N, CA and C atoms as an extended XYZ file, in Angstrom:
390
Properties=species:S:1:pos:R:3:atomname:S:1:resname:S:1:resid:I:1 pbc="F F F"
N        10.125       76.115       14.625 N   MET     1
C         8.942       76.052       13.786 CA  MET     1
C         7.816       75.627       14.236 C   MET     1
N         7.815       74.561       14.850 N   ARG     2
C         6.679       73.536       15.511 CA  ARG     2
C         6.327       74.749       16.613 C   ARG     2
N         6.989       74.911       17.501 N   ILE     3
C         6.770       75.791       18.538 CA  ILE     3
C         5.815       77.087       18.038 C   ILE     3
N         6.156       77.715       17.054 N   GLY     4
C         5.618       78.820       16.469 CA  GLY     4
C         4.138       78.440       16.215 C   GLY     4
N         4.006       77.333       15.303 N   LEU     5
C         2.586       76.766       15.001 CA  LEU     5
C         1.751       76.368       15.933 C   LEU     5
N         2.226       75.863       17.102 N   LEU     6
C         1.541       75.701       18.456 CA  LEU     6
C         1.018       76.687       18.847 C   LEU     6
N         1.938       77.868       18.935 N   ILE     7
C         1.409       79.315       19.636 CA  ILE     7
C         0.431       79.669       18.813 C   ILE     7
N         0.485       79.689       17.538 N   VAL     8
C        -0.645       80.347       16.877 CA  VAL     8
C        -1.860       79.792       16.700 C   VAL     8
N        -1.715       78.195       16.777 N   ALA     9
C        -2.835       77.207       17.148 CA  ALA     9
C        -3.583       77.605       18.439 C   ALA     9
N        -2.687       77.621       19.404 N   GLY    10
C        -3.405       78.294       20.713 CA  GLY    10
C        -4.168       79.505       20.588 C   GLY    10
N        -3.485       80.349       20.197 N   LEU    11
C        -4.220       81.570       20.175 CA  LEU    11
C        -5.462       81.823       19.321 C   LEU    11
N        -5.412       80.866       18.263 N   ALA    12
C        -6.592       80.678       17.572 CA  ALA    12
C        -7.680       79.758       18.228 C   ALA    12
N        -7.362       78.955       19.015 N   LEU    13
C        -8.144       78.326       19.849 CA  LEU    13
C        -8.972       79.082       21.018 C   LEU    13
N        -8.028       80.122       21.489 N   VAL    14
C        -8.639       81.151       22.558 CA  VAL    14
C        -9.706       81.696       21.961 C   VAL    14
N        -9.178       82.439       20.846 N   GLY    15
C        -9.999       83.394       20.116 CA  GLY    15
C       -11.354       82.681       19.722 C   GLY    15
N       -11.333       81.563       19.316 N   PHE    16
C       -12.568       80.721       18.873 CA  PHE    16
C       -13.357       80.584       19.906 C   PHE    16
N       -12.974       80.271       21.175 N   LEU    17
C       -13.576       80.053       22.442 CA  LEU    17
C       -14.388       81.389       22.952 C   LEU    17
N       -13.466       82.395       22.755 N   VAL    18
C       -14.206       83.736       23.069 CA  VAL    18
C       -15.440       83.904       22.277 C   VAL    18
N       -14.998       83.945       20.964 N   VAL    19
C       -16.312       84.089       20.102 CA  VAL    19
C       -17.479       83.093       20.360 C   VAL    19
N       -17.116       81.735       20.331 N   ALA    20
C       -18.188       80.935       20.397 CA  ALA    20
C       -18.840       80.800       21.927 C   ALA    20
N       -18.094       80.982       22.848 N   VAL    21
C       -18.748       80.775       24.247 CA  VAL    21
C       -18.998       81.800       25.023 C   VAL    21
N       -17.884       82.714       25.150 N   LEU    22
C       -18.200       84.000       25.883 CA  LEU    22
C       -18.955       85.072       25.477 C   LEU    22
N       -18.866       85.515       24.105 N   LEU    23
C       -19.737       86.461       23.682 CA  LEU    23
C       -21.281       86.221       23.549 C   LEU    23
N       -21.587       84.788       23.215 N   PRO    24
C       -23.011       84.686       23.416 CA  PRO    24
C       -23.622       84.810       24.948 C   PRO    24
N       -22.962       84.351       25.785 N   GLN    25
C       -23.232       84.481       27.155 CA  GLN    25
C       -23.495       85.888       27.703 C   GLN    25
N       -22.592       86.661       27.218 N   MET    26
C       -22.428       88.134       27.488 CA  MET    26
C       -23.861       88.755       26.696 C   MET    26
N       -24.100       88.379       25.367 N   ALA    27
C       -25.480       88.759       24.955 CA  ALA    27
C       -26.684       88.555       25.615 C   ALA    27
N       -26.458       87.105       26.178 N   GLY    28
C       -27.792       86.631       26.623 CA  GLY    28
C       -27.997       87.398       28.011 C   GLY    28
N       -26.967       87.837       28.850 N   THR    29
C       -27.299       88.791       29.988 CA  THR    29
C       -27.557       90.149       29.742 C   THR    29
N       -27.253       90.628       28.737 N   GLU    30
C       -27.559       91.781       28.279 CA  GLU    30
C       -29.004       91.905       27.862 C   GLU    30
N       -29.255       90.837       27.190 N   SER    31
C       -30.904       90.709       26.651 CA  SER    31
C       -31.796       90.217       28.046 C   SER    31
N       -31.282       89.557       29.144 N   LYS    32
C       -32.102       89.260       30.229 CA  LYS    32
C       -32.347       90.698       31.111 C   LYS    32
N       -31.056       91.085       31.103 N   GLU    33
C       -31.340       92.765       31.751 CA  GLU    33
C       -32.254       93.730       31.219 C   GLU    33
N       -32.191       93.657       29.671 N   ALA    34
C       -33.179       94.539       29.040 CA  ALA    34
C       -34.737       93.978       29.141 C   ALA    34
N       -34.738       92.677       29.266 N   ALA    35
C       -36.137       92.077       29.517 CA  ALA    35
C       -36.866       92.403       30.653 C   ALA    35
N       -35.712       92.488       31.679 N   GLN    36
C       -36.244       92.857       33.052 CA  GLN    36
C       -36.883       94.362       33.272 C   GLN    36
N       -35.780       95.350       32.631 N   ALA    37
C       -36.269       96.826       32.299 CA  ALA    37
C       -37.405       97.098       31.907 C   ALA    37
N       -37.724       96.335       30.508 N   LEU    38
C       -38.841       96.473       29.825 CA  LEU    38
C       -40.247       95.915       30.750 C   LEU    38
N       -40.130       94.806       31.296 N   ILE    39
C       -41.113       94.685       32.438 CA  ILE    39
C       -41.670       95.522       33.409 C   ILE    39
N       -40.158       95.898       34.045 N   ALA    40
C       -40.396       96.987       35.000 CA  ALA    40
C       -40.977       98.232       34.577 C   ALA    40
N       -40.686       98.549       33.274 N   GLY    41
C       -41.172       99.803       32.773 CA  GLY    41
C       -42.709       99.892       32.483 C   GLY    41
N       -43.222       98.669       32.389 N   ALA    42
C       -44.828       98.814       32.252 CA  ALA    42
C       -45.546       98.732       33.606 C   ALA    42
N       -44.894       98.692       34.730 N   GLN    43
C       -45.457       98.867       36.137 CA  GLN    43
C       -46.383      100.171       36.309 C   GLN    43
N       -46.060      101.160       35.850 N   PRO    44
C       -46.905      102.341       35.931 CA  PRO    44
C       -48.028      102.183       35.502 C   PRO    44
N       -47.999      101.839       33.882 N   ALA    45
C       -49.309      101.523       33.317 CA  ALA    45
C       -50.278      100.651       33.953 C   ALA    45
N       -49.517       99.513       34.351 N   GLN    46
C       -50.310       98.357       35.157 CA  GLN    46
C       -51.222       98.753       36.302 C   GLN    46
N       -50.642       99.864       37.130 N   GLN    47
C       -51.137      100.371       38.301 CA  GLN    47
C       -52.252      101.330       37.918 C   GLN    47
N       -52.159      101.902       36.889 N   GLN    48
C       -53.102      102.780       36.315 CA  GLN    48
C       -54.339      102.106       35.532 C   GLN    48
N       -53.944      100.960       35.171 N   VAL    49
C       -55.240      100.131       34.386 CA  VAL    49
C       -55.889       99.514       35.386 C   VAL    49
N       -55.189       98.762       36.572 N   SER    50
C       -55.657       98.169       37.692 CA  SER    50
C       -56.658       98.907       38.347 C   SER    50
N       -56.577      100.321       38.758 N   ALA    51
C       -57.055      101.264       39.369 CA  ALA    51
C       -58.538      101.485       38.455 C   ALA    51
N       -58.511      101.565       37.224 N   ALA    52
C       -59.606      101.962       36.638 CA  ALA    52
C       -60.422      100.770       36.672 C   ALA    52
N       -59.957       99.464       36.272 N   ALA    53
C       -60.630       98.411       35.852 CA  ALA    53
C       -61.333       97.952       37.256 C   ALA    53
N       -60.681       97.849       38.382 N   GLU    54
C       -61.082       97.732       39.527 CA  GLU    54
C       -62.219       98.846       40.013 C   GLU    54
N       -62.359      100.056       39.695 N   LYS    55
C       -63.129      100.973       40.134 CA  LYS    55
C       -64.417      100.786       39.205 C   LYS    55
N       -64.454      100.291       37.726 N   ASN    56
C       -65.442      100.199       36.915 CA  ASN    56
C       -65.999       98.650       36.946 C   ASN    56
N       -65.154       97.929       37.325 N   GLY    57
C       -65.838       96.368       37.469 CA  GLY    57
C       -65.400       95.505       36.159 C   GLY    57
N       -64.674       96.363       35.238 N   ASN    58
C       -64.325       95.623       34.000 CA  ASN    58
C       -62.958       96.387       33.445 C   ASN    58
N       -62.609       95.580       32.378 N   THR    59
C       -61.202       95.883       31.764 CA  THR    59
C       -61.565       96.719       30.291 C   THR    59
N       -62.802       96.500       29.961 N   SER    60
C       -63.013       97.042       28.507 CA  SER    60
C       -62.532       98.414       28.049 C   SER    60
N       -62.452       99.662       29.280 N   ALA    61
C       -61.963      100.714       28.740 CA  ALA    61
C       -60.961      100.984       29.871 C   ALA    61
N       -60.410      100.289       30.592 N   ALA    62
C       -59.398      100.585       31.601 CA  ALA    62
C       -58.106      101.159       31.308 C   ALA    62
N       -57.717      100.971       30.072 N   GLY    63
C       -56.475      101.716       29.609 CA  GLY    63
C       -56.547      102.864       28.669 C   GLY    63
N       -57.808      103.207       28.383 N   LYS    64
C       -58.186      104.402       27.514 CA  LYS    64
C       -57.407      105.466       28.095 C   LYS    64
N       -56.507      106.270       27.556 N   GLY    65
C       -55.673      107.573       28.103 CA  GLY    65
C       -54.512      107.087       28.696 C   GLY    65
N       -54.265      105.693       29.025 N   VAL    66
C       -53.015      105.653       29.876 CA  VAL    66
C       -51.997      105.538       28.634 C   VAL    66
N       -50.698      106.271       28.881 N   LYS    67
C       -49.698      106.266       28.129 CA  LYS    67
C       -48.348      106.433       28.685 C   LYS    67
N       -47.447      105.570       28.227 N   LEU    68
C       -45.997      105.440       28.760 CA  LEU    68
C       -45.117      105.996       27.670 C   LEU    68
N       -44.103      106.849       28.132 N   ASP    69
C       -43.062      107.444       27.258 CA  ASP    69
C       -42.318      106.526       27.170 C   ASP    69
N       -41.389      106.478       26.033 N   LYS    70
C       -40.246      105.767       25.674 CA  LYS    70
C       -39.474      106.119       26.815 C   LYS    70
N       -38.360      105.246       27.129 N   LYS    71
C       -37.109      105.352       27.821 CA  LYS    71
C       -35.919      105.113       27.139 C   LYS    71
N       -35.195      105.906       26.991 N   SER    72
C       -33.379      105.767       26.311 CA  SER    72
C       -32.674      105.446       27.222 C   SER    72
N       -32.399      104.140       27.330 N   ASP    73
C       -31.375      103.408       28.158 CA  ASP    73
C       -30.024      103.434       27.591 C   ASP    73
N       -28.803      103.962       27.911 N   PRO    74
C       -27.590      103.838       27.096 CA  PRO    74
C       -27.265      102.396       27.109 C   PRO    74
N       -27.498      101.488       27.996 N   LYS    75
C       -27.060      100.080       27.864 CA  LYS    75
C       -28.023       99.395       26.798 C   LYS    75
N       -29.226       99.667       26.941 N   HIS    76
C       -30.409       98.620       26.173 CA  HIS    76
C       -30.930       99.178       25.115 C   HIS    76
N       -30.634      100.702       24.967 N   GLY    77
C       -31.381      101.260       23.752 CA  GLY    77
C       -32.723      101.504       24.399 C   GLY    77
N       -33.580      102.059       23.107 N   ASP    78
C       -34.794      102.431       23.468 CA  ASP    78
C       -35.895      101.234       24.081 C   ASP    78
N       -36.692      101.617       24.999 N   LEU    79
C       -37.647      100.616       25.623 CA  LEU    79
C       -38.925      101.486       25.280 C   LEU    79
N       -39.932      100.596       24.608 N   LYS    80
C       -41.289      101.210       24.243 CA  LYS    80
C       -42.509      100.482       24.782 C   LYS    80
N       -43.551      101.159       24.896 N   TRP    81
C       -44.838      100.541       25.414 CA  TRP    81
C       -46.005      101.407       24.882 C   TRP    81
N       -47.223      100.590       24.529 N   ILE    82
C       -48.268      101.082       24.074 CA  ILE    82
C       -49.409      100.550       25.058 C   ILE    82
N       -50.264      101.247       25.222 N   VAL    83
C       -51.556      100.484       25.957 CA  VAL    83
C       -52.805      100.713       25.397 C   VAL    83
N       -53.335       99.358       25.222 N   GLY    84
C       -54.608       99.367       24.360 CA  GLY    84
C       -55.729       99.750       25.234 C   GLY    84
N       -57.080      100.161       24.900 N   ASP    85
C       -58.018      100.476       25.657 CA  ASP    85
C       -58.525       99.712       26.485 C   ASP    85
N       -58.350       98.131       26.376 N   ASP    86
C       -58.618       97.235       26.719 CA  ASP    86
C       -57.703       96.714       28.226 C   ASP    86
N       -56.745       97.575       28.347 N   GLY    87
C       -55.631       97.498       29.222 CA  GLY    87
C       -54.364       96.838       29.093 C   GLY    87
N       -54.526       96.056       28.036 N   ALA    88
C       -53.348       95.068       27.512 CA  ALA    88
C       -52.196       96.111       27.103 C   ALA    88
N       -50.928       95.726       27.524 N   ILE    89
C       -49.704       96.434       27.277 CA  ILE    89
C       -48.815       95.891       26.460 C   ILE    89
N       -48.263       96.363       25.558 N   ARG    90
C       -47.089       95.966       24.516 CA  ARG    90
C       -46.078       96.543       24.872 C   ARG    90
N       -44.905       95.830       25.208 N   GLY    91
C       -43.514       96.459       25.040 CA  GLY    91
C       -42.727       96.002       24.115 C   GLY    91
N       -41.555       96.708       23.949 N   TRP    92
C       -40.554       96.129       22.801 CA  TRP    92
C       -39.270       96.882       22.875 C   TRP    92
N       -38.245       96.265       22.715 N   ASN    93
C       -36.734       96.541       22.760 CA  ASN    93
C       -36.186       96.327       21.401 C   ASN    93
N       -35.855       97.075       20.292 N   GLU    94
C       -35.529       96.727       19.134 CA  GLU    94
C       -34.114       96.165       19.419 C   GLU    94
N       -33.390       97.043       20.086 N   LYS    95
C       -31.803       96.779       20.089 CA  LYS    95
C       -31.683       95.399       20.588 C   LYS    95
N       -32.371       94.752       21.472 N   ASN    96
C       -32.367       93.397       21.934 CA  ASN    96
C       -33.340       92.108       21.307 C   ASN    96
N       -34.174       92.687       20.419 N   ALA    97
C       -35.098       92.299       19.524 CA  ALA    97
C       -35.972       91.459       20.851 C   ALA    97
N       -36.485       92.277       21.566 N   LEU    98
C       -37.466       91.893       22.853 CA  LEU    98
C       -39.088       92.318       22.437 C   LEU    98
N       -39.886       91.604       23.079 N   GLU    99
C       -41.178       91.952       22.977 CA  GLU    99
C       -42.046       91.219       24.163 C   GLU    99
N       -42.854       92.084       24.932 N   ILE   100
C       -43.709       91.478       25.935 CA  ILE   100
C       -45.119       91.932       25.699 C   ILE   100
N       -46.022       91.158       25.950 N   ALA   101
C       -47.591       91.700       26.238 CA  ALA   101
C       -47.893       90.906       27.661 C   ALA   101
N       -48.393       92.220       28.157 N   VAL   102
C       -48.910       92.213       29.760 CA  VAL   102
C       -50.445       92.244       29.675 C   VAL   102
N       -51.269       91.378       30.050 N   THR   103
C       -52.602       91.355       29.571 CA  THR   103
C       -53.258       91.203       31.366 C   THR   103
N       -54.459       92.394       31.397 N   PRO   104
C       -55.117       92.039       32.873 CA  PRO   104
C       -56.466       91.138       32.381 C   PRO   104
N       -56.865       90.679       33.466 N   THR   105
C       -58.077       89.705       33.515 CA  THR   105
C       -58.733       90.264       35.047 C   THR   105
N       -59.731       90.687       35.064 N   LEU   106
C       -60.492       91.028       36.462 CA  LEU   106
C       -61.243       89.615       36.930 C   LEU   106
N       -60.584       89.425       38.182 N   LYS   107
C       -61.197       88.195       38.962 CA  LYS   107
C       -61.423       88.434       40.325 C   LYS   107
N       -62.724       88.378       40.703 N   GLY   108
C       -63.185       88.879       42.164 CA  GLY   108
C       -62.716       90.266       42.482 C   GLY   108
N       -63.079       91.055       41.560 N   GLY   109
C       -62.780       92.724       41.619 CA  GLY   109
C       -61.397       92.833       41.561 C   GLY   109
N       -60.572       92.171       41.437 N   LYS   110
C       -59.020       92.574       41.465 CA  LYS   110
C       -58.618       92.021       39.983 C   LYS   110
N       -57.744       92.712       39.634 N   VAL   111
C       -56.976       92.554       38.454 CA  VAL   111
C       -55.688       91.690       38.451 C   VAL   111
N       -55.587       90.626       37.850 N   ASP   112
C       -54.661       89.665       37.567 CA  ASP   112
C       -54.049       89.724       36.154 C   ASP   112
N       -52.649       89.947       36.151 N   TRP   113
C       -51.894       90.229       35.264 CA  TRP   113
C       -51.285       88.927       34.752 C   TRP   113
N       -51.198       88.834       33.254 N   THR   114
C       -50.601       87.815       32.870 CA  THR   114
C       -49.395       88.355       31.722 C   THR   114
N       -48.006       87.773       31.844 N   CYS   115
C       -47.056       88.238       31.132 CA  CYS   115
C       -46.650       87.173       30.342 C   CYS   115
N       -46.350       87.758       29.140 N   LYS   116
C       -45.624       86.712       27.916 CA  LYS   116
C       -44.601       87.635       27.311 C   LYS   116
N       -43.471       86.916       27.027 N   GLY   117
C       -42.270       87.330       26.356 CA  GLY   117
C       -41.924       86.658       25.384 C   GLY   117
N       -41.060       87.284       24.365 N   TYR   118
C       -40.235       86.747       23.392 CA  TYR   118
C       -38.706       87.539       23.146 C   TYR   118
N       -37.926       86.868       23.024 N   PRO   119
C       -37.820       85.231       23.039 CA  PRO   119
C       -37.578       84.639       24.486 C   PRO   119
N       -38.396       83.556       24.487 N   VAL   120
C       -38.364       83.105       26.065 CA  VAL   120
C       -37.313       82.947       26.527 C   VAL   120
N       -36.123       82.637       26.060 N   SER   121
C       -34.864       82.011       26.454 CA  SER   121
C       -34.553       83.129       27.470 C   SER   121
N       -34.771       84.488       27.281 N   VAL   122
C       -34.227       85.634       28.151 CA  VAL   122
C       -35.324       86.213       29.047 C   VAL   122
N       -36.420       85.614       28.786 N   MET   123
C       -37.659       86.257       29.692 CA  MET   123
C       -37.464       85.649       31.066 C   MET   123
N       -37.821       86.435       32.343 N   PRO   124
C       -37.758       85.616       33.573 CA  PRO   124
C       -39.126       84.760       33.653 C   PRO   124
N       -39.270       83.689       34.692 N   THR   125
C       -40.376       83.041       34.937 CA  THR   125
C       -41.477       83.586       34.775 C   THR   125
N       -41.507       84.937       35.377 N   SER   126
C       -42.970       85.727       35.758 CA  SER   126
C       -43.516       86.143       34.373 C   SER   126
N       -42.665       86.211       33.187 N   CYS   127
C       -43.091       86.542       31.998 CA  CYS   127
C       -42.864       85.547       30.778 C   CYS   127
N       -43.109       84.058       31.395 N   GLY   128
C       -43.359       83.036       30.563 CA  GLY   128
C       -42.091       82.491       30.093 C   GLY   128
N       -40.959       82.902       30.683 N   GLY   129
C       -39.268       82.303       30.385 CA  GLY   129
C       -39.140       80.699       31.187 C   GLY   129
N       -38.313       80.553       30.779 N   ARG   130
C       -37.815       78.939       31.297 CA  ARG   130
C       -36.817       79.081       32.635 C   ARG   130
């Protein structure tokens, strides 16, 4: 009888460890990968905005007409972006509750990009992560 209870208790402990430790780590890894995909997906728009801003000498209309199509990823779900007239790019992924903002600044004739993302815990350091 005691051995049976010990076996049941051991299985319960293993189940608890899987749920409490392993699953959150797996979800964190998936969110980090989705954040990287979201940031990488903004690069074509960044290139277009940079070219327009450097040509015109300002960012005020550098994003006008720049569009990015959503990408459906089987692992991460839909990745979506919008580009503001000022060249700022917002991206999001609902499945993993991610959001990024990539903002251009013209310095010395060249565009410098600043990236901030949420949640910070899954963002790379290049996008405000820890």
